[in-house]
N, C-alpha and C positions, 0 to 999 in steps of 0.2 A: 456308847453315846447317849446322851440326856435322849429323854422324850421329850423334852420341848426345846424347841428348833428357835434361833432367834433370826431373824429374816429383816432386811432391809431391802426396800423400793428405790432404785434410781428410775427419774421420771417421772410425775405427777401429773398428767394430762388424761386424756378422755379415755384411754387404756388402762392406767393406771389404777381408774378406782373399781375397775371390774376386779384386778388382781388384789385390792385391798380389801374388795367383802369376802374376797376369796380366803386370806389368808385369816379376817376375824373370826371367819366361820369355822374354822379347825383349831381344835383347842391344844392342838399339839408344836403349834407357830406364835410365835411370841413377835409382834412388831415392837423392831427397836430404833429405826432410822430409817430417815429419807432424805432424798439428794435430788435437789430442783434448782435449774439455773434462773429459772423465772420466781423473781421475788414474789407477788403475789401468789402464785400456788404453789411455794414452798410455805408460804404463811396461810394459807389454806390448808391443804395437809397436816400441817402440822396440828392446826385446831383440831379439826375432823376426825382425827385418828391419834392423836397421842393421848397419855403423856408419851415423847420422844422427842430423839436428836434430831436437829435438823441442820441440812449441809448446804451450801450454795455449790460446793465444787467436791463429787464423789468420790475424788483420792482420798480428800481429807477425811471423809466420811471413814472411808476402807482402812485409809491410817491410823483414825484415833481408835477407833471400837475394834476391841481385838477381838471379840467373841460373838461375830458374824456366824451365821452358818449357812445361810443361803440369801443371795440377793435376785431378785426381780429386776430385769434390765425391760424397763418399759419405754423409753424413748421412740423418737421417731427413726426410722430404719437408715436413715443416712447416717445418723452419729452412734447407731449402738456398737459394732464392730470394738472400736476399740475398747471400749469399755467391758464387753463382754472378755475380749484378749486378756483386757488388767484383774479382772475378778478369775479368770481360770488360771492365773500365770498365781493367784493366791490360793489355790486349791480350796475355792469354794463353790459350791454347787450353784451351779446358774439357771435361773430361768428366762427366758427369751422368751420378748414378744415376738408376733409375726409380723409382717415379714424378716424372717432375719438376713438382712442386711441387704443392701441394693441388689444385688445379684447374688446367682449362684456360687459364682470365686467367691464372694464374701462369705457365704455359708459354709464353702469349703473351708476357709481359713479359720474357722471357729471350730469347726469340726476336727480339724489335724490340732487344733490345740488343746481340744475338750480332750484327743486320746490320750495327751500326754496331762493330764489335769488329774488330781487323785479327789476333783469334787464331780458330780456328774452334773449331766448339761440336759434341757429337755426345751423346745422350743413350742409355746403355746396356740398350739392349732387346737380350738379349743371345740369344735365339732367333733373332733374325736372321743370327746371326754363328756360330751351330752350323754344321760342315765339312756335317753329312748332311741338313740343312735347304735346307743349298744347293743340295749335289749334288740332292736333289728337286727343289729352284725349278728350277733348269738343264733335267731332265727336263722336266718340264712344260711349260716355255718350248718346247722343242724340239718336244714334241706339240703346238705351238699354243696352248698358255697354259689355266689354270686355269679350269676349267667349275663346279667345287665346288669349295668348301675347309668345313673342318670344326675344332673345337678341343673338349675337352673339358680343364675346369680344377678339381677339386675337392677339398677338404681337411676335415678336420675343425675345430673351433671354433680360432679362434687370438682373441689378442685383439684383431685387428684390426675395426673396428667395432664395438666396444665403447668406452663412454665411457673408459675408463682412455687411449682413443689419441685422442681428441677433440683436435684440434686439433696432432695429430701428425703423423697418417696421413691420409688419406681412406677411402672404403670401398673394400671388401676387392677390388671386382671393379676400382677403379679404383686400387690400391694393390698388387696383389699379380696380381691375374689376367690384369695387362694386359698381363703378358705374353703371353698367347695371343690376346688383344683386335690386340696388335699381329701377332703370327705369321698372323692370318687376312689380315689387311692385305697383308702383305710374300707369302704365297704368293697370294693373288689378284693381285697386282700383276704389272710387266713390266720387262723391263731391268733397270735399278737402281734402280725405283721402286717404291714401294707402293701398294696401288690404294685408292682413294678411300670410302668409303659414299655412298651417294646415299641407300637406305631402309633404315630400321630397323623391324621389329616385336619386339618385345620384351615379355616377361612377367616381373616380378617377384613371387615372394612368400616373404618371408621368413619363416624359421621363429620358434620363441617365444622360443627363447635369443637373447641379446644376440651380435650377429658371426655370425649364423646365416644369411647373405646368398646369396638362389637364384636364378640370374638365366637364361633362358632367350631367345634372337634368332633371327632370321632377319634377315638380310643381304643388298642387293643393293647390287654395286663398278660402279665406271663401266669396269671392264675387262668388264664383261658376266656376271662369275664372284659366283655364288649363297653363301653361308655362312651356315653353323651355328654359334651359343655354346652354350657352357652352363656353366655355374658354380656351384657348390655346397657352401656354407658348413657343419659341422656331420653330414656324412655319416660314415661309416665309416673313408677311408684316403685318402691322399692319391692324386690318380689323374691324370697330364697325359698326354691324347694327342692329335694330330692326323692330319686326311687332307686331303689333296689330290688331286686329279682330273681331267684333260685326256682330252680324244677319245684312247677305247682304252689307255688309263695308271690306274693308280690306285697309290698309296704310301700307306701306315698305319705312321704314326709313334709310336712307345713312347716316350714325354719323359720317364719316369719316374725315369729312374738315365740313363745313356750311352745316348744316341741310338740307339734299334733302329729301323728297316725295314726293311717288307715290301713289295716291289714286284709287279706284273702289268703286263700290256699283253696287249690283245686284238688276233684277228687273225681276216681275213674265212674266212668260211664260207659253207657252202650255202644258198640261198636269202635274200640277202641280209643274216645273222647273223653274228653274230662270237661268238669264240670266246677263253677264255684260254689266250696261248702257253703250252707246257710249260717253255720256259726263259726264265726273269724277267730283266727287262732288267738292267744289273749301276749299281749305284752309285760313279761314278769322285770320290773326296772331291780328287787328285791336281790336278783342272780347275777346284777351287774354293780354291785357297790350302795345301791338301794338310791333313792328320787332326787340327794342333792349331793350326788360323787360328780366329781367336776377333777380340772385340769392340777389344781393346786394339791388335791386330795392324792392324789395321783404320784405325782410328785414326792410328795412327802413320804408316801406308802414306800416309794421307790429308794431314798435317801435310808429310809430306818429299816429296811429291810434287806438294804444292799440287793437290789434288780435295778436294770435298766430298765428306764421310760419307753413309751409308746414310741414316741415324739421325738427320738434324741437328734441329734445337728447332723448327724451322718444319713440320714432317712430323711431329715428336711433336705438337704442336697436333692434329692430326687424330686420332690414337690418341686421345691425353687426350679427346677430345669423342666419339670414338666410346663410347669407355666411359662415358662422364658418357649417352651416349643409351641404353645399355642399362641402367644405374642405375635412371632415372628413367622405366624402362617407353615409352621414345619407340616410339610409333606413325606409321609414314609415312615421307615426304621429310625430310632432313634440312635445314637452313637453309645 
């Protein structure tokens, strides 16, 4: 396999812009083509990221360009399943924007197809690949693993969960706050594996306005960690935070913009107690790929080194099912 991989992007909306930046930042990748049904978006993408070939039909792009290695599918979730299945049938490597479909059943269909494809596939759960989160996770595992993890994901009312988005996007906790549902699994996991939820106790109380979905949940994971999740749409501002705690170690993460991490460690004190150390542990980004590591670099590494990505489609089924359980107000063990 050549060291330069040819990339195509299907869907040139808002999510695609992040993908374009990551592709451009990786010297092992060459953006060859884009496909977008909206004419204005197609022209804008071709102008901003060219020279490249632009198509208003992704099938024509796949049929006419024979040396594509990787396809990023960044359409709305209601449209992406058939596109992903088509790419997999052609044995292409496929990076799927979250959420991977409208439901866990959609994700399962793609996971089944991925198992029979020669190409690799991955879901863009980008919190897993933030260097600061990876460095925190490394410290937590060195301390024996997470005992408690928590995540907050709040926003003002958006169009998600409203009739305008019916059939295009799932409910907000599945479409958007799933970022932090997946983050809980990742922080609670071990090695290169995310934890699996075994029990969920969720409370749902939506507000009076369309899209004002509100959730609180307590989750038990198979690693022994306990998670808490809070997501409310229709509040005053966007707020994204997380915590990870191990024995004598705490990490508080502000994820509203560039991730900020507050670390603390406890040490033995008199009478069998502990006290917070005066010097906090250091966050070592170099040990987790560097300050510019991201999901596209990881996916490229996996392709070139023939490794399985951390957030493959089969693993994404577990995240989708957990998000659906939270949305459904599930109480008790998960099947």
